[in-house]
C-alpha positions in Angstrom: 80.1 96.6 90.1 83.2 95.7 88.1 85.9 94.2 90.3 88.9 96.7 90.5 91.4 93.8 89.9 91.2 91.8 86.4 90.3 88.3 86.7 90.0 87.7 83.2 93.4 86.4 82.4 93.6 83.9 84.8 93.6 80.4 83.3 94.5 77.6 86.1 96.8 77.5 89.4 100.3 75.8 88.4 101.6 75.5 91.9 101.5 76.3 95.5 104.8 75.3 97.3 107.2 76.1 100.3 110.6 77.3 98.7 113.8 77.0 101.1 116.4 79.1 99.7 119.7 77.5 99.3 122.9 77.8 101.5 125.8 80.1 100.8 127.1 80.3 97.3 125.6 81.3 94.0 121.8 81.1 93.6 120.8 82.8 90.2 116.8 82.4 90.9 114.9 82.5 87.6 112.7 84.5 85.4 108.9 84.8 85.1 107.9 83.5 81.7 105.4 84.7 79.7 101.7 82.8 80.5 102.8 83.2 84.3 101.7 85.2 87.2 102.7 84.7 90.9 104.0 85.9 94.2 106.9 84.8 96.8 105.7 85.6 100.1 108.9 85.2 102.9 107.7 83.0 105.9 111.3 83.1 107.6 114.5 84.8 107.2 115.5 87.8 105.1 116.7 88.6 101.5 117.1 91.5 99.2 115.5 92.5 95.9 116.2 95.5 93.5 113.9 97.1 91.9 114.1 100.1 89.6 117.9 100.5 91.0 116.6 100.6 94.8 117.9 97.7 96.6 114.9 96.4 99.2 115.9 94.3 102.2 113.1 92.1 102.8 111.7 90.0 105.8 108.9 88.0 107.1 105.6 89.2 105.3 107.2 90.6 102.3 105.3 90.1 99.2 107.2 89.9 95.8 104.8 89.8 93.0 106.2 88.4 89.7 105.0 89.4 86.1 106.6 87.9 82.9 110.1 89.3 82.5 110.5 89.9 86.4 113.3 88.1 88.4 112.7 86.0 91.4 114.6 86.5 94.9 117.8 85.2 94.6 119.9 86.6 97.5 120.8 84.7 100.5 121.8 85.6 103.9 123.6 82.8 105.6 122.7 84.0 109.0 118.8 83.9 108.0 118.1 81.7 104.9 114.6 82.8 103.4 111.7 80.6 103.2 108.9 81.4 100.9 105.3 80.6 100.1 105.3 80.5 96.3 102.1 80.5 94.2 102.0 80.4 90.6 98.9 80.9 88.1 99.0 80.4 84.4 97.8 83.3 82.4 96.0 83.7 78.9 97.3 87.3 78.7 98.7 90.1 80.4 96.7 91.4 83.5 95.2 95.0 82.9 95.5 95.9 86.7 99.2 94.6 87.6 100.0 94.3 91.5 102.8 96.6 92.9 106.0 94.3 92.6 106.5 94.8 96.5 104.1 94.8 99.3 103.7 93.8 103.0 101.5 91.2 104.7 101.5 93.0 108.2 99.9 90.4 110.4 102.3 87.1 110.8 99.9 85.1 112.3 97.3 85.8 109.7 99.9 85.0 106.9 100.9 81.6 108.7 97.2 80.5 108.4 96.9 81.3 105.0 100.1 79.6 104.0 99.0 76.2 105.9 95.8 76.7 104.5 96.8 77.2 100.7 99.5 74.4 101.3 97.2 71.8 102.8 94.7 72.1 100.0 97.2 72.0 97.0 99.0 69.4 98.1 95.7 67.2 99.2 94.1 68.5 95.8 90.9 68.9 98.0 89.7 72.2 96.1 87.7 73.1 93.2 90.0 74.2 90.5 87.4 76.4 89.4 87.2 78.5 92.2 90.5 78.1 94.2 92.9 80.1 92.3 90.4 82.9 92.0 90.4 82.8 95.8 93.9 82.7 96.3 94.4 85.6 93.8 91.8 87.7 95.2 92.8 87.1 98.8 96.6 88.0 97.6 95.4 91.1 95.9 93.5 92.3 98.7 96.4 91.7 100.7 98.2 94.1 98.5 95.6 96.5 98.7 95.5 96.5 102.4 99.1 97.1 102.5 99.5 99.8 99.8 96.6 101.8 101.2 96.8 101.3 105.2 99.1 103.3 107.5 102.2 101.8 108.8 103.2 99.7 105.6 107.2 99.9 105.9 107.5 99.3 102.0 105.3 102.1 101.0 107.3 105.5 102.4 105.4 108.0 104.0 105.3 110.2 100.9 103.6 107.6 98.9 100.9 107.0 101.1 100.5 110.7 101.5 100.0 111.1 97.6 97.4 107.7 97.8 95.7 109.3 100.5 95.3 112.7 98.1 94.2 110.5 95.5 91.5 108.8 97.7 90.4 112.1 99.0 90.5 114.2 96.0 90.2 112.0 92.8 86.9 113.7 92.0 88.3 117.3 92.1 90.9 118.9 89.2 93.7 117.2 90.8 97.1 117.3 89.1 100.5 115.6 89.5 101.9 118.5 90.7 99.3 118.6 93.5 100.2 115.1 94.4 103.7 116.0 94.6 102.8 118.8 96.8 101.0 116.4 99.3 104.0 114.1 99.2 106.6 116.9 99.8 108.5 115.5 96.7 109.4 117.0 93.3 107.4 115.4 90.3 110.4 113.5 89.3 110.7 111.8 92.4 107.4 111.3 92.8 107.2 109.5 89.6 110.2 107.4 90.7 108.3 106.6 94.0 105.1 105.0 92.2 107.0 103.2 89.7 109.2 101.8 92.1 106.7 100.6 94.5 103.6 100.3 92.6 104.7 99.7 89.1 102.5 102.8 87.5 102.8 106.4 87.2 100.9 108.8 89.4 98.6 109.6 86.7 97.8 106.4 86.2 97.1 105.5 89.9 94.7 108.7 89.6 93.0 107.8 86.3 92.5 104.1 87.8 90.7 105.4 91.2 88.4 108.0 88.8 87.2 104.9 86.7 86.7 102.8 90.0 84.7 105.7 91.2 82.9 106.1 87.9 81.8 102.4 87.8 80.5 102.9 91.2 78.5 106.1 90.4 77.1 104.6 87.2 75.3 101.8 88.8 74.4 103.8 91.9 72.9 106.6 90.3 71.3 105.1 87.0 69.4 108.1 86.1 72.6 110.5 86.1 73.9 111.6 83.2 76.8 109.9 81.9 78.7 113.3 81.5 77.7 114.4 85.0 79.2 111.1 86.3 82.4 111.8 84.6 82.6 115.5 85.7 81.7 114.2 89.6 84.7 111.7 89.1 87.2 114.2 88.0 87.3 113.8 84.3 87.3 117.3 82.5 84.9 116.5 79.6 82.5 113.8 78.4 84.9 112.8 75.4 87.8 112.3 77.5 85.7 110.5 80.1 84.5 108.1 77.4 87.7 107.3 76.0 89.6 106.9 79.2 86.6 104.4 80.3 86.4 102.4 77.2 90.2 101.9 77.5 90.1 100.5 81.0 86.6 98.7 81.0 86.4 97.5 77.0 82.8 99.4 76.5 81.6 102.9 76.8 80.1 104.0 79.9 76.5 103.9 78.9 77.1 100.1 77.9 78.7 99.5 80.8 75.8 100.6 83.0 73.0 98.8 80.7 75.2 95.4 81.0 75.2 95.5 84.6 71.5 96.7 85.0 70.5 94.1 82.6 72.7 91.4 84.2 71.2 92.4 87.8 
């Protein structure tokens, strides 16, 4: 099965470090440059980050994902200076599946254990450079997935969780953005703003992504099922549209995808 997260853009791990914010005064932060991607995870203290015009107060466990052009954390609370785990990856291109800008690592003990492991291995250079970057990246993306789909995520408001739950339950149906807005109890414009702010995509993009994931699984689970039927079961209106969308996201047609994975075991 094709992984739901693009890993083909990763080149190597640049660094893993503990960043301690400076004291009161000017702290300009910096901007993620092309060829870089990474995450800042708050281990102590608090700070703020503005995303799409909304100012978020962030505390322990907040995960701030950085893509080229994004700004790092920079606001400092003198009473509670923040410490972050900063992990940077070198990339060969932009990812096809960008992480949401903000998420929350819900279990503080689990976070501290992960931070200790990542820092110690990187400092000692006691890791396989072919595997360690992929371990860190997929572990981080797994935490993002847990945060943005699970209940009680304080950086994902209840309306967003309701819309995501509707996508999960009903992606195989004729589901419209208006239906998602109704499930969230919002207007369409407000729903778009919510998705953009927290997930970095539109509601329709999130829906299509889930449908393609379902199609990938069904193509392999039922190899005798017609491609058009797979598309219909996964919510695509017609075979032509299904093929076009699938190819744009997976780089091949549904039929080729099925044959490649069947041949590869």
